[in-house]
C-alpha positions in Angstrom: 6.9 12.5 68.1 9.2 9.5 68.1 8.5 8.9 64.4 9.3 12.6 63.7 12.5 12.4 65.8 13.6 9.3 63.9 12.9 11.0 60.6 14.9 14.0 61.6 17.8 11.8 62.7 17.7 9.9 59.4 17.8 13.2 57.4 20.8 14.4 59.5 22.6 11.1 59.0 22.0 11.4 55.2 23.3 14.9 55.2 26.5 13.8 57.1 27.0 11.0 54.7 26.6 13.3 51.7 29.1 15.8 53.3 31.6 13.0 53.9 31.2 11.8 50.3 31.9 15.3 49.1 35.0 15.7 51.3 36.3 12.3 50.2 35.7 13.2 46.5 37.5 16.4 47.0 40.4 14.6 48.7 40.6 12.1 45.8 40.6 14.9 43.3 43.5 16.6 45.1 45.5 13.3 45.2 44.8 12.5 41.5 46.1 15.8 40.2 46.9 17.2 37.7 43.4 17.3 36.2 41.9 19.7 33.7 39.9 22.1 35.9 37.0 24.1 34.4 35.5 27.4 35.5 32.1 25.9 36.1 33.2 24.2 39.4 31.0 25.0 42.3 32.0 27.2 45.2 31.3 24.3 47.6 34.1 22.2 46.0 36.6 25.0 46.2 35.8 25.6 49.9 36.2 21.8 50.5 39.5 21.8 48.7 40.7 24.8 50.8 39.7 23.0 54.0 41.7 20.0 52.8 44.7 22.1 52.1 44.4 23.6 55.6 44.3 20.2 57.2 47.3 19.1 55.2 49.2 22.1 56.2 48.7 21.2 59.9 50.4 17.8 59.4 53.8 17.9 61.1 56.6 16.5 58.9 59.9 15.6 60.6 63.1 15.2 58.7 65.8 12.9 60.1 68.7 14.7 61.6 71.1 12.1 60.1 70.4 13.2 56.5 72.9 15.8 55.2 72.0 19.4 54.8 72.6 21.4 51.6 71.6 25.0 51.8 72.7 28.2 50.1 74.5 29.2 53.4 77.0 26.3 52.9 77.9 27.3 49.3 80.8 29.6 48.6 79.6 32.0 45.8 82.6 34.3 45.8 84.3 32.5 42.8 81.2 31.9 40.7 81.1 33.6 37.3 78.9 36.6 36.4 76.2 34.4 34.7 75.4 32.9 38.1 74.8 36.3 39.7 73.0 38.3 37.0 70.5 37.8 34.2 71.0 38.8 30.6 68.2 40.8 28.8 67.1 37.7 27.0 66.8 35.8 30.4 64.8 38.7 31.8 62.5 38.6 28.9 62.1 34.8 29.3 61.2 35.4 33.0 58.5 37.8 31.9 57.1 35.3 29.4 57.1 32.7 32.1 55.3 34.9 34.6 52.6 35.7 32.0 52.3 32.0 31.2 51.9 31.2 34.9 49.2 33.9 35.4 47.2 32.5 32.5 47.6 29.0 33.8 46.5 30.0 37.4 43.5 31.8 35.9 42.4 28.8 33.8 43.3 26.1 36.4 42.9 27.8 39.9 42.9 24.5 41.8 46.2 23.3 40.3 49.4 23.9 42.2 51.7 26.8 41.1 54.1 26.0 38.3 57.8 25.2 39.0 59.2 27.7 36.5 62.1 29.9 37.8 63.4 29.0 41.2 66.4 30.8 42.7 69.9 29.6 42.1 72.7 29.5 44.6 73.2 33.3 44.2 69.6 34.1 44.9 68.9 34.9 41.2 65.8 33.6 39.6 66.6 31.3 36.6 64.3 29.5 34.3 64.5 25.7 34.8 65.3 25.0 31.1 68.3 27.2 31.2 69.6 25.3 34.3 70.1 22.3 32.1 73.6 22.2 30.4 73.8 19.4 27.8 77.3 17.9 28.1 78.9 14.9 26.6 81.4 13.5 29.1 84.9 12.5 27.9 84.6 9.0 29.5 83.3 6.2 27.3 81.7 4.6 30.4 79.2 7.6 30.6 77.9 7.3 27.1 75.0 5.0 27.8 72.0 5.9 30.0 72.5 3.1 32.6 76.1 4.0 33.3 75.2 7.7 33.5 72.4 7.1 35.9 74.5 4.8 38.1 77.3 7.3 38.2 75.0 10.1 39.4 73.4 7.8 42.0 76.8 6.8 43.3 78.5 10.2 43.1 75.9 12.3 44.9 74.5 12.2 48.4 70.7 12.5 48.7 69.3 15.5 50.5 65.5 15.5 51.2 63.3 18.4 50.1 62.7 21.0 52.8 58.9 20.6 52.3 57.9 17.2 50.8 54.6 18.7 49.5 56.3 21.5 47.4 59.1 21.8 44.9 62.2 23.5 46.3 62.6 27.2 46.3 66.2 26.9 45.0 67.6 24.9 42.1 71.4 24.9 42.1 73.7 24.5 39.1 75.1 21.1 38.2 78.7 22.5 38.7 77.8 23.4 42.3 76.1 20.0 42.9 79.1 18.2 41.6 81.5 20.2 43.7 79.7 19.5 47.0 78.4 16.1 45.9 75.0 16.7 47.5 71.5 17.5 46.2 67.8 16.9 46.3 65.8 15.0 43.7 65.6 18.1 41.4 69.4 18.5 41.5 69.9 14.8 40.7 67.5 15.0 37.8 69.0 18.2 36.4 72.5 16.7 36.4 71.4 13.4 34.9 69.2 15.0 32.3 72.1 17.3 31.2 74.4 14.2 30.7 71.7 12.2 28.9 70.9 15.0 26.5 74.6 15.5 25.8 74.9 11.8 25.0 72.1 12.1 22.4 69.0 10.9 24.4 65.6 12.5 24.3 65.5 13.2 28.0 63.3 15.5 30.2 63.2 16.5 33.8 59.9 15.7 35.4 58.1 17.5 38.3 55.5 15.1 39.8 54.5 13.0 42.7 56.1 9.7 43.9 55.7 7.1 46.6 57.3 7.3 50.0 60.0 4.8 49.2 60.8 6.6 46.0 61.1 10.0 47.6 63.2 8.8 50.6 65.4 6.5 48.5 64.2 3.6 50.6 65.2 0.3 48.9 64.5 -2.0 51.8 61.4 -3.4 50.0 63.3 -3.7 46.7 65.2 -6.8 45.6 68.9 -6.1 44.9 69.5 -6.3 41.1 72.7 -8.3 41.8 70.7 -11.1 43.5 68.4 -11.6 40.5 69.5 -14.7 38.6 69.1 -14.6 34.8 66.5 -16.8 33.3 67.9 -20.0 32.0 66.8 -20.9 28.5 65.3 -24.5 28.5 66.3 -26.4 25.4 63.5 -28.5 24.0 64.5 -32.1 23.5 64.0 -33.3 20.0 61.7 -36.3 19.9 63.3 -39.3 18.5 61.2 -40.9 15.9 60.6 -44.6 16.6 62.3 -47.1 14.4 60.3 -49.6 12.4 62.0 -52.6 13.9 62.5 -51.6 17.5 62.3 -54.2 20.2 59.1 -53.9 22.3 59.8 -53.1 26.0 58.9 -55.8 28.6 55.4 -55.9 29.9 54.8 -53.8 33.0 53.5 -56.1 35.8 53.1 -53.4 38.5 49.6 -52.9 40.0 47.8 -50.0 38.5 45.7 -49.6 41.7 48.9 -49.2 43.7 50.2 -46.7 41.2 47.0 -44.6 41.3 47.1 -44.6 45.1 50.7 -43.5 45.1 49.9 -40.7 42.6 47.0 -39.6 44.9 49.3 -39.6 47.9 52.0 -37.6 46.1 49.3 -35.1 44.9 48.1 -34.6 48.5 51.7 -34.1 49.7 52.3 -31.5 47.0 49.0 -29.7 47.7 49.9 -29.5 51.4 53.3 -28.2 50.5 51.9 -25.6 48.2 49.4 -24.5 50.8 52.2 -24.2 53.4 54.3 -22.2 50.9 51.4 -20.0 50.1 50.7 -19.2 53.7 54.3 -18.6 54.4 54.5 -16.2 51.4 51.3 -14.4 52.5 52.8 -14.0 56.0 56.1 -12.6 54.6 54.2 -10.3 52.3 52.1 -9.0 55.2 55.3 -8.4 57.2 57.0 -6.6 54.3 53.9 -4.6 53.5 54.5 -0.8 53.9 52.6 1.1 56.4 49.9 3.5 55.0 51.3 6.9 54.1 49.2 9.8 55.2 50.8 11.9 52.3 50.4 9.2 49.6 50.0 11.0 46.3 51.1 14.3 47.6 54.9 13.9 48.0 56.7 15.9 45.3 59.5 14.1 43.5 61.6 14.7 40.4 62.8 12.1 38.0 63.9 11.8 34.3 61.8 10.7 31.4 63.5 9.2 28.3 61.4 9.1 25.2 61.8 6.5 22.5 63.4 7.3 19.1 66.8 8.7 19.7 69.8 6.4 20.5 67.6 3.4 19.4 65.5 3.6 22.6 62.5 1.2 21.8 60.0 2.6 24.3 59.5 5.4 26.9 60.8 4.8 30.4 61.5 6.6 33.7 64.8 6.8 35.5 64.9 7.5 39.3 68.0 9.6 39.8 68.4 8.6 43.4 68.9 4.9 42.6 69.8 4.9 38.9 67.2 2.3 38.3 64.9 2.3 35.2 61.1 1.9 35.5 58.3 1.5 33.1 55.9 4.4 32.7 53.3 2.1 34.2 55.1 1.7 37.5 53.0 2.4 40.6 55.8 4.3 42.3 55.1 7.3 40.0 51.8 8.8 41.0 51.4 11.8 38.8 53.1 14.5 36.7 52.6 18.2 36.9 55.1 19.4 34.2 58.3 18.4 32.5 61.1 20.3 30.6 64.3 20.0 28.6 66.8 22.6 27.5 64.4 23.9 24.7 60.9 24.1 26.2 58.5 23.5 29.1 55.3 21.4 29.0 52.4 21.2 31.4 50.5 17.9 31.8 46.8 18.4 31.0 45.9 14.7 31.3 44.1 13.0 34.2 46.3 11.1 36.7 43.6 9.3 38.5 45.4 6.0 37.5 48.9 7.3 38.4 51.0 7.6 35.2 49.6 4.4 33.6 47.2 6.1 31.1 49.5 9.1 30.2 50.4 9.5 26.6 53.8 11.2 26.1 53.1 12.8 22.8 54.5 16.3 23.5 53.3 17.5 20.2 49.7 17.1 21.2 48.6 20.5 22.6 45.4 19.0 24.2 47.4 16.6 26.4 50.6 18.8 26.9 50.4 22.6 27.0 53.8 24.1 25.9 55.2 27.4 26.9 57.3 28.4 23.9 56.9 28.0 20.2 59.6 26.5 18.1 59.8 23.2 20.0 61.2 20.2 18.2 58.0 18.3 19.0 55.7 18.6 16.0 52.1 19.4 16.7 49.4 17.0 15.7 47.6 17.9 12.5 44.0 19.0 12.9 41.1 17.3 11.1 38.8 19.2 8.7 36.1 19.5 11.4 38.5 20.9 13.9 40.0 23.2 11.3 36.6 24.6 10.4 36.0 25.9 13.9 38.9 28.4 13.8 38.1 30.2 10.6 36.5 33.2 12.2 38.6 36.3 12.0 38.5 36.9 15.7 39.8 33.4 16.5 42.6 33.8 13.9 43.6 37.2 15.3 43.7 35.7 18.9 45.7 32.8 17.7 48.1 35.1 16.0 48.6 37.1 19.2 49.1 34.0 21.3 51.6 32.6 18.9 53.4 35.9 18.8 53.7 35.9 22.6 55.0 32.3 22.6 57.4 32.8 19.8 60.6 33.0 21.8 63.9 31.2 21.6 65.3 29.6 24.7 68.5 31.4 25.9 71.7 29.5 26.3 72.3 27.9 29.7 73.8 30.1 32.4 75.6 27.1 33.9 79.3 26.6 33.2 80.6 23.6 31.3 80.1 20.5 33.4 83.4 18.8 34.2 84.3 15.7 36.1 88.0 15.3 36.9 89.6 11.8 36.4 90.1 11.6 40.2 86.5 12.3 40.9 85.3 9.9 38.3 87.5 7.2 39.7 86.5 7.9 43.3 82.7 7.9 42.5 81.2 7.7 45.9 81.5 10.5 48.5 84.7 9.8 50.5 85.1 6.7 48.3 82.4 4.6 50.0 78.7 4.1 49.8 76.3 1.7 51.5 72.8 0.7 50.0 70.3 -1.4 52.0 68.1 -3.6 50.0 65.5 -6.2 50.9 67.4 -8.9 52.7 70.7 -7.6 51.2 73.3 -4.9 51.8 75.5 -3.5 49.0 78.8 -1.7 49.9 80.9 0.1 47.3 84.4 1.4 47.5 86.6 3.4 45.1 89.5 1.6 43.4 92.7 1.5 45.4 90.9 2.7 48.5 91.2 -0.8 50.1 94.7 -2.3 50.1 93.3 -5.7 49.0 91.6 -4.2 45.9 88.0 -4.7 47.3 85.6 -2.5 45.4 82.2 -4.0 46.1 80.6 -6.4 48.7 77.1 -7.8 48.6 75.8 -9.4 51.8 72.6 -11.5 51.5 70.6 -12.2 54.7 68.0 -14.8 55.5 65.6 -12.5 57.4 64.2 -9.0 56.9 66.0 -7.7 60.0 69.3 -8.6 58.2 70.8 -10.5 61.2 71.5 -14.0 59.7 74.0 -13.9 56.9 73.4 -16.4 54.0 76.2 -15.5 51.6 78.8 -12.8 50.8 80.0 -11.8 47.4 83.1 -9.6 47.1 84.3 -8.0 43.9 88.0 -7.0 43.4 89.9 -4.9 40.9 93.6 -4.4 40.0 94.7 -7.6 41.9 98.1 -8.9 40.8 96.8 -12.5 41.4 93.9 -11.7 39.0 91.2 -12.4 41.7 87.9 -10.9 40.5 85.2 -12.4 42.7 85.0 -14.2 46.0 81.8 -16.0 46.9 81.4 -17.2 50.5 78.4 -19.4 51.4 77.8 -19.1 55.2 75.4 -22.0 55.3 77.9 -24.6 53.8 81.1 -22.6 54.6 82.0 -23.1 50.9 84.3 -20.4 49.4 84.7 -19.9 45.7 87.3 -17.7 44.1 86.9 -16.5 40.5 90.0 -15.3 38.5 90.5 -13.3 35.4 92.9 -14.7 32.7 96.6 -14.1 33.7 97.1 -16.0 36.9 100.5 -17.7 37.1 98.8 -21.2 37.5 96.1 -20.2 35.0 93.4 -20.5 37.7 89.8 -19.8 36.7 87.7 -21.0 39.6 88.8 -22.3 43.0 86.1 -23.8 45.3 87.2 -24.9 48.8 86.2 -25.0 52.5 89.8 -24.8 53.8 93.2 -23.9 52.4 94.7 -27.0 54.1 95.8 -29.7 51.7 94.0 -33.0 51.2 90.6 -31.4 51.7 87.5 -31.2 49.5 88.2 -28.7 46.7 87.5 -28.1 43.0 89.9 -26.1 40.8 89.2 -25.0 37.3 91.8 -23.7 34.9 92.1 -21.8 31.6 93.1 -24.8 29.5 94.5 -22.6 26.6 97.0 -21.0 29.0 98.4 -24.4 30.3 100.8 -26.6 28.4 99.3 -29.8 29.9 95.7 -28.9 28.8 94.3 -29.3 32.4 90.7 -28.1 32.6 89.5 -29.2 36.1 90.8 -30.9 39.2 88.6 -32.3 41.9 90.1 -33.4 45.2 88.8 -35.2 48.3 90.7 -36.6 51.2 91.1 -40.0 49.4 90.8 -39.2 45.7 91.9 -36.7 43.0 90.3 -36.4 39.6 91.6 -34.4 36.6 90.0 -33.5 33.3 92.1 -32.6 30.2 91.5 -31.2 26.7 93.6 -30.6 23.7 96.5 -32.8 24.7 98.8 -34.4 22.0 98.5 -37.8 23.8 94.6 -37.4 23.8 94.4 -37.8 27.6 91.0 -36.7 28.8 90.6 -38.1 32.4 92.8 -39.1 35.3 91.6 -40.4 38.6 93.9 -41.3 41.5 92.8 -43.1 44.7 95.0 -42.7 47.8 95.5 -45.0 50.8 96.0 -44.1 54.4 99.3 -42.3 55.1 102.0 -44.3 56.8 102.5 -43.1 60.4 106.0 -41.9 61.3 107.4 -41.3 64.8 108.8 -37.8 63.8 106.6 -34.9 62.8 106.4 -34.7 59.0 104.6 -32.5 56.5 102.5 -33.6 53.6 105.4 -33.1 51.2 107.9 -35.3 53.1 105.3 -38.0 53.8 102.9 -38.2 50.8 99.8 -40.4 50.7 100.4 -43.8 49.0 98.7 -44.1 45.6 96.4 -47.2 45.4 94.9 -46.9 41.9 95.2 -44.6 38.9 92.7 -44.6 36.1 93.4 -42.7 32.8 91.0 -42.3 29.9 91.9 -41.1 26.4 90.0 -39.6 23.5 90.0 -41.4 20.2 93.1 -40.9 18.1 92.0 -41.0 14.5 95.6 -41.7 13.4 95.6 -45.1 15.0 93.5 -48.2 14.4 90.8 -48.6 17.1 92.3 -51.9 18.3 95.7 -50.2 18.9 94.3 -46.9 20.4 94.1 -47.1 24.2 90.8 -45.9 25.7 91.4 -46.6 29.4 94.5 -47.4 31.4 94.2 -48.6 35.0 97.2 -48.9 37.3 96.5 -51.1 40.3 99.6 -50.1 42.3 99.0 -52.4 45.3 98.5 -55.5 43.1 101.1 -54.4 40.6 98.7 -54.8 37.8 98.1 -52.7 34.7 94.9 -53.0 32.7 94.4 -51.6 29.2 91.1 -51.3 27.4 91.2 -50.2 23.7 88.6 -48.3 21.7 86.0 -50.4 20.1 85.8 -50.7 16.3 82.5 -49.8 14.7 82.0 -53.3 13.4 82.8 -54.9 16.7 80.7 -55.5 19.8 83.4 -55.6 22.4 86.7 -53.8 22.8 90.1 -55.4 23.2 91.7 -55.6 26.6 95.1 -56.4 28.0 96.4 -56.9 31.5 100.0 -56.8 32.7 100.5 -58.7 36.0 103.9 -57.4 37.1 106.1 -54.6 36.0 109.4 -55.7 34.5 112.7 -54.7 35.8 114.2 -54.5 32.2 112.9 -53.0 29.0 112.5 -54.8 25.6 116.3 -54.7 25.0 117.2 -56.2 28.3 118.4 -53.0 29.9 117.6 -52.4 33.5 114.8 -49.7 34.1 115.8 -47.0 36.6 112.9 -44.9 37.9 113.6 -41.2 38.0 111.5 -38.2 39.2 110.9 -37.2 35.5 109.0 -40.5 35.1 106.6 -39.8 37.9 103.3 -37.8 37.9 103.3 -34.5 39.8 99.9 -33.1 40.9 101.2 -29.7 42.0 98.3 -29.1 44.4 100.6 -28.1 47.3 102.3 -25.6 45.1 99.0 -24.0 44.1 97.8 -23.8 47.7 101.1 -22.3 48.9 100.9 -19.7 46.1 97.3 -18.8 47.0 98.2 -18.3 50.6 101.1 -16.0 49.7 98.8 -14.1 47.3 96.1 -13.7 50.0 98.6 -12.5 52.5 100.2 -10.0 50.1 97.2 -9.0 48.0 99.4 -6.8 45.8 97.6 -4.5 43.4 98.7 -3.8 39.9 99.0 -0.2 38.7 98.8 0.8 35.1 101.8 2.5 33.5 99.4 5.3 32.4 98.5 6.0 36.1 101.2 8.5 36.7 100.0 9.3 40.2 100.3 5.8 41.6 103.0 4.3 39.4 106.3 5.2 41.1 108.5 4.4 38.1 106.3 6.5 35.8 106.1 9.2 38.4 109.9 9.4 38.9 110.4 9.4 35.1 107.9 12.3 34.7 109.5 14.3 37.5 112.9 13.8 36.0 111.7 15.0 32.6 110.0 18.0 34.3 113.3 18.7 36.1 115.3 18.6 32.8 112.8 20.9 31.1 112.9 23.3 34.0 116.7 23.4 33.9 116.6 23.9 30.1 114.1 26.7 30.6 116.4 28.3 33.2 119.4 28.1 30.8 117.3 29.8 28.1 116.3 32.5 30.5 119.8 33.0 31.6 121.0 33.4 28.0 118.3 36.0 27.4 119.2 38.1 30.5 120.9 41.4 30.1 124.2 40.8 31.8 125.2 44.5 31.8 121.8 45.8 33.3 122.8 45.6 37.0 126.1 47.4 36.3 124.7 50.1 34.0 122.1 50.9 36.6 124.9 52.3 38.8 125.7 55.0 36.3 123.6 58.1 35.5 121.0 57.3 32.8 121.6 58.7 29.2 125.3 59.5 29.8 127.9 58.2 27.3 130.5 55.9 28.8 134.1 56.9 28.9 137.0 54.6 28.1 137.7 54.1 31.8 134.1 53.4 32.7 133.8 50.8 29.9 136.9 49.0 31.1 135.7 49.1 34.7 132.2 47.7 33.7 133.8 44.9 31.7 136.1 43.9 34.5 133.4 44.1 37.1 131.0 42.0 35.0 133.6 39.3 34.4 134.6 39.3 38.0 131.0 38.8 39.1 130.4 36.0 36.6 133.7 34.3 37.7 132.6 34.4 41.3 129.2 32.9 40.4 130.9 30.0 38.6 133.1 29.4 41.6 130.1 29.5 44.0 128.2 27.0 41.9 131.2 24.7 41.8 131.6 25.0 45.6 127.9 24.2 46.1 128.1 21.1 43.9 131.3 20.0 45.7 129.6 20.5 49.2 126.6 18.4 48.2 128.9 15.7 46.8 131.0 15.6 50.0 127.8 15.5 52.2 126.3 12.6 50.2 129.7 10.8 50.4 129.9 11.3 54.2 126.4 10.1 54.8 127.0 7.0 52.7 130.2 6.2 54.7 128.3 6.6 58.0 125.6 4.3 56.8 128.2 1.7 55.7 129.9 1.9 59.0 126.6 1.4 60.8 125.9 -1.6 58.7 129.3 -3.1 59.5 128.6 -2.7 63.3 125.1 -4.1 63.2 125.3 -6.6 60.4 124.8 -9.6 62.6 121.6 -8.4 64.3 119.9 -7.0 61.2 116.6 -8.4 59.9 116.1 -9.2 56.2 113.8 -6.1 56.0 116.6 -3.9 57.4 119.1 -5.3 54.9 116.7 -4.5 52.1 116.3 -0.9 53.3 120.1 -0.6 53.6 120.7 -1.9 50.1 118.0 0.4 48.7 119.5 3.4 50.5 123.0 2.6 49.2 121.7 2.3 45.6 119.9 5.7 45.8 122.9 7.3 47.5 125.3 6.0 44.8 123.0 7.3 42.2 122.9 10.8 43.7 126.7 10.8 44.1 127.3 9.8 40.5 124.9 12.5 39.3 126.7 15.2 41.5 130.1 14.0 40.2 129.0 14.2 36.6 127.6 17.7 37.2 130.8 18.8 38.9 133.0 17.5 36.1 130.7 19.1 33.5 130.8 22.4 35.3 134.6 22.4 35.4 134.7 21.7 31.7 132.1 24.4 30.7 133.1 27.1 33.2 136.2 28.4 31.2 134.2 28.2 28.0 131.3 30.2 29.5 133.8 32.8 30.8 135.5 33.2 27.4 132.0 33.4 25.7 130.9 36.2 28.0 134.2 38.1 27.5 133.7 38.0 23.7 130.1 39.2 24.1 131.3 42.1 26.2 133.9 43.1 23.5 131.1 43.0 20.9 128.5 44.8 22.9 127.7 48.2 21.3 127.2 49.9 24.7 130.9 49.3 25.4 132.1 50.9 22.2 135.2 52.3 23.8 136.6 48.8 24.3 136.5 48.3 20.6 138.6 51.4 20.0 141.2 50.2 22.5 141.7 46.9 20.6 141.2 48.3 17.2 
């Protein structure tokens, strides 16, 4: 009995293992979709798959409340055009074709998920996904290449997660709505980016597939920030110098070989231990950074953009994640499978196995075996069939069926129902929602701002951390734009407290790089210059508390190097600054390039001033046929020149290092951080804005004058008389007098209005001047500047009003006489002409 019981238990255990294997196989097939499903699959596998779907549906998925919501209830559809709210007959026909295609697909592949063909738009109208794409070439040169387009979409929109991460969305909004609200899910991102790329000439497609957890949630905390990746340095191979025939043999090495071998072994052990320690540390960090297992791995729906090679000189196919704007290889492990893809012309279903993610997929859309298309007439040419394949379709029935199928699929894609995609200059400049965006990377945080949003011109900041928790800061990089001092980048090393400023060309002192720890003078610093922008040819200046070294290039005196050594400062009883109590110079060393216009023995190579010893040492360049160079030494400076005249030292004969001037200028620039504004920026440039407003005012006044001349001056007075009745002589004279009287009164009113404004401006200016006289002693410089500015503007307004008043007094009689003449010639007042005839 015990043997029989054991046998029964073994059989039950085998059956349980077999059932577990079948369930695991079914789960793997579900995860590795899409696959080509055949009708011969057993009923057991279908039941197992249905059980798996039931278990997956029971998994509770929580969406963070911090993420923004973007639903149809938050969209105002009252001002949307008719194409958003209805379908044309051609679009209705396309939806019928799509439904027929979907039914055939579901019949042939019952275990594949339903196709994403015609989701609802913001007006609850079903629209085919290809017609939602609107190819558009943006008017900005920066958006012509794929990388800048992808980065703009990533920065401009805010990510909204899918309502159900296991299914495509039920709604797909237009790109105009997405741009207006600056929100969208992965399908909205892909639709906008694909429309821009197709408009720029790329062979781009929207993809409906499956991605990793990090990809779907835009989680970059395990990705390295692209700005922290240093470019690979090209190592130049040193050319081997051929040994000369008569070279001197080196001296014999008398060191012990045994000791050398022991030292080599010791160094190898040390290196092996260090490698082991680094490997263990790396494994520990990798284990800490390793993502937790995802229960929905391979099932999370995601949309991205596929760019095929060929157009725009694209060398190979690649993916673009619209959330981050980063490009990926088609072999990347973040992309786990593809259901379908589409562009503005057609729709394709992937019929290839995705058991190895997307690594083995062949993106030849003209191959109907690998990619099932929905419509004929696609620009992707089909593969030519071989003779063996061609012989199999010669039967009349097959030809008739193929003809019917082609007839069903022969349909041109309707035009896009989406309005023209437009991005205003203000939106393009602002980029990020509310002008700011923060991206968290692995041990780094990237912050972005719109230009002119920060008063100091800061547009981007990269903070690098030492640990994964991002608590210990290693360094900070800040990028600036539109700075008047031409500051472009500021690099702060928190470990060494070293600050490095990088400048664009155009600084008043021609600064290029400034490295320092403190802005106080006589501290360690390195300053590099744009030598072509300086008259003295200074390239670099290095300063320490006791030395200063300068490097030159392109000087007419061939000076290349100057080094000054300073002694301790003389102590004074009164407080003094660095300018009033400079450090004494102990030694100055100058070096010169070779001057080909002079003989070598007369061309100074180095000049040393020993100030304390009152010595001057000269060393000349060495001639090619000499072994040593000539030298001279002057023991004491003379009080007279070669003609016997007394030498008087002046400030022009001294060397000025201008370090204090540069530091003072940098402190003022950092305190003011004034931004430059382009003359073409009419919204921020005050002078340009005032000029534009003045021109608009002049044009408006000219328009009013033209309208005034075209007005019927008799219409208000003729309206008082019965219509169609001929005027009598008395009525004509009365109308003429009444019209002239009214016009004269309007001229007087206008003159009084100008006079009143002139007197008001004059009185206000007098009051301001009186106030200034009473408070002149206690006013601050800022108050005086405001007072002078007000007086200047007030005088300008008074002059304008005075000119208008004088011009009105000159033109008023002429306007009156001109109106009187027009009245005499008006045919409606014909009785006046009889009186004066």
